[in-house]
N, C-alpha and C positions, 0 to 999 in steps of 0.2 A: 786314677792312681797310678804313680809313677813306681819303677821298679828298676834297681840299679842291676847291672849284669852280674855281680857277684853273689845277687840274695838268689837263695835256693826257692822251691816251691814256697808261695805264701798263700795261706787258706783262711779267711774271715769267716765265722758263723754267726748269722744273727737270728736265733729262734727257727733253725732250718733251712735258711736261706744262705748258700756258700758261695763266695767267689774265690776263684782259684787263680792266681797268677803268677808267672814264674820265667825264668832267664832262658835264654838260648840253650836247650837241651830239652831232652824226651823223657816223659816220667811214666812209667810203666806201673801200673797197679790193679788188683784184683778188686772188683766191685761185686759184692754180693750183700747188700745192705737191706735190712727187714723193712724198709719203706720204699714205696714207686718215687721214681726221682724223675724229674724235668730239667734237661742240660740246653743251655743256650750259650753259643760260643761268638764272641767278640772279635777275636782274632786268633790266629794259629790254626792247629788241627787237632781233632780227636778222632781216632781210631779205635772202634769198640770189636773186638772179635770175640763171638760167640759161636763156640765149637768151628765150624767150617766158615759159618758165615762172616763177612765183614762189612762193617756200617763204618763209612766215614763222613764225620759232619765238619762241615766248612764254616768260616766266618759268616755270620748272620743265619745261620741255620740250627735249628732246635730236635731235639729227641726226647722221647720218652722211654724209660728205662723201668721195666717192672722189677718189684721187690723180690727176692730170695733167690735170685738167679746169679749163677756166678759168670761173671764176664771178665775178661781181660780188656784193659783199657791204656791206652798208649796216646797221652796228652804232649803234641809236638809243638814246637816252634816252626813258622815256616816263613823262609827267607828272612826278613828285618823284624817280622810279627815275633812277638812273644806271644805264648798261650794265654788267654785271659778267657773265662768262660763263668758263667754264674748257673747255678743248679739250685732246684727247690725240691724239698723232700714234703711228700705227703703224709703224716703220721696218720694210723688207723683211727685214733679218736677223733681226730680233725674230719678226716672223711665220714666217719658214721654221724657226726653233729650236721654236717653239710647234706647229708644222705635223708636225715629226719627233718630237713627244714624244705627241700625241694618238692614241688609235684612230681609224682609217680607219674603223670598221667604224659608229663612231657619228654617221658624215656622213649626211646626207640623201642618197636615191637620186633619180637624173633630175632635179637641179634646173637650171635653164635660167638662162643667165647675164642679170641683168638690164639694160634699156638705160639707167635712171634712173642720173643722177649725183649726186642727191641723196635721202635716205630719212630720213625723219621716224621716230623710233625712239619705239615705244609705250612708255607710262609702264609702269614695274616695279620692284619693290621693289629689286633688284641694281644697276640705273641709278641710282636715287636714293641709295642708301647710298655706292654708289662717289664720286659728286660731292661728297655732304655729307663725307666723310672726307678730303676734300681741302683743305677750307676753311682749317683752321688752320696749313697748310704755306705760306700766302702772307700770314702775317704777316713783317713784315720782318726778326724776330728769330728765326725758326722755318724750317728748310732740311731735307728729307727726304734721308736717306741715297740713293745710286744704288739699293740694294737694294729700298727702300720703293719709289722711283719705279717700279723695273722691275716690282715685285709689281703695282702699281697699272695700269700697261699690260695687264699680263697679265689682272688682273681686267676690265678694260675689252674685251679680247677676247672672254673668256668672255661677259660680258653682252651682247654683239652677237650671239655665235652664238646665245644662248638667246632672243634676241630676234625674229630671223629668220633663217629657211633661206635666204633669196635671199643673205645676207651671207656665204655658205661659199665658194663658188666666186669672188667678187670678193676676200675677203680673202686668200685662198690662191692667187691668181693671180701667179705670178711672172715673167712674160713682161717683156721690156724696155718701158719707157715710148715711146709714140708721140710723132713731132714734129709740131708743126704749121707752116703755111706763114708764113717770117718776115715777109713784105711786108704779108700778110693782116693778121697781128696788128700790126703796127707802123702800119699803115693805119687800124685800128680804135683803137688806144690811143695816138698820138703826141702827144696832147694830156696824158696823166698822167705826173707825176713819177717816172719809174723808172729805176733803175739798169741798169748793162749787167748785171750779175748775175741781176737779176730777169726782165729780158727774157730772158734765156738759159733761167732756170728756167721760165717761163711758156710758152715755147715747146718745151721738152722736153729742153734740152739742157745741156751744160756751158759753161762760159763760153768755153773755147778751141774747142769745136765750134762753139758760136755765131759766134764770130768768123771762122771757118774758112769757115761756110756763108754768112756775111754776104759774105765777099770775092767768092763767086762771083756775086752777084746785083747788086753794087753797086761802083763805084771809089770812093764814099764811106766814110768809116767811121760805124759807127753814129750818134754822135754829130752829125756833121753832116749825115746823112741826116734826122735828126729835125729839126734847125734848118730844113733847106730845105724839107721836109714844112709844118712850121709856117708858115713866111715865105710859101710859095705859097697856103695856105690864107687867110692875113689879107690878101695882095693882093687875092683873089678878093671876099672880104667886103668889103672896102674899097671895091672897084671897081666890083663889079657889085650888091650889097647895100645900100651906102652906109652901112655901120654906121660908127661913130666909134671913134677910135682908143683911146680908154680902155677902151671894151667888147671891141675885138678882142684885144688882145695877152693878155687873160686868158683868153678863150675858145678862144684858139689852145694855150695852154702855156706862156705867156711869164710869169715871176713878177714882172717889173717894167718900167716903160714906157721907163726909159732902155736896159736891154739891148735890149727889144724894138727901139727906134728905131735903134740902132747896127747889130743885124743886118739890119734891112730896108734901111736905106741902103747898107749894104756889098752887098747882093744886086741892090740896083735901081736904085742910082746916086741915089735921091731919098730924103728923109724919108717916112715913110708919112703924115704931114698934109697932103703935097701930090698924094695921089691923090684 
């Protein structure tokens, strides 16, 4: 699939199989999907930040990312190579069905559940052949059938199980996802442009559950809480750190100075230029 330099991030999704390709810049995103994911890189570089740990994936390498764990991901071009990668997502109903059909005697004995959230997958012929076989389906004129997409997902499960016995108890853990503290998440990520649906997902909740839980901790709506937090941070940076307005509004998450100035004056009674 070709991509012009002016194009931004392009992602195509076929039944849980994603290809992302974009031009010469870096894309930062927060990853916290409710499903396990396997990522393979064709070109460019992907950097995954899990707390203090940094995992770098180069072209030809593959990684497995656990569900419901919030990570920072940087998808970078490298030299003349654009970022291009394919990821497979493994939904629980697919894993449950797979689990019900395989021999339990094939399972490794006494495998402890690993604490890692990201696993670099060792190179193997089954991994390479799986992802190479997917590239034709990302031509704009070719679309795989649901049956083919399902078979590729199953092939991915087999490849992971063949690669590391540590993935057996992780893939077939069907307990409910945990929830993380809403205010902790918002205080760490208030600058990012996130929808309410994304925040709910990243904190391990449905949108309805997120709204209900948020109402228990604040009289404000989530959107108003975020704006208030951004303005309080901006006020501190202007008054205590002496930062300039044109630098502050972007740093705290506003997209244009006019919106920032209007919101600031509404909350503090004066424009930010008078601080």
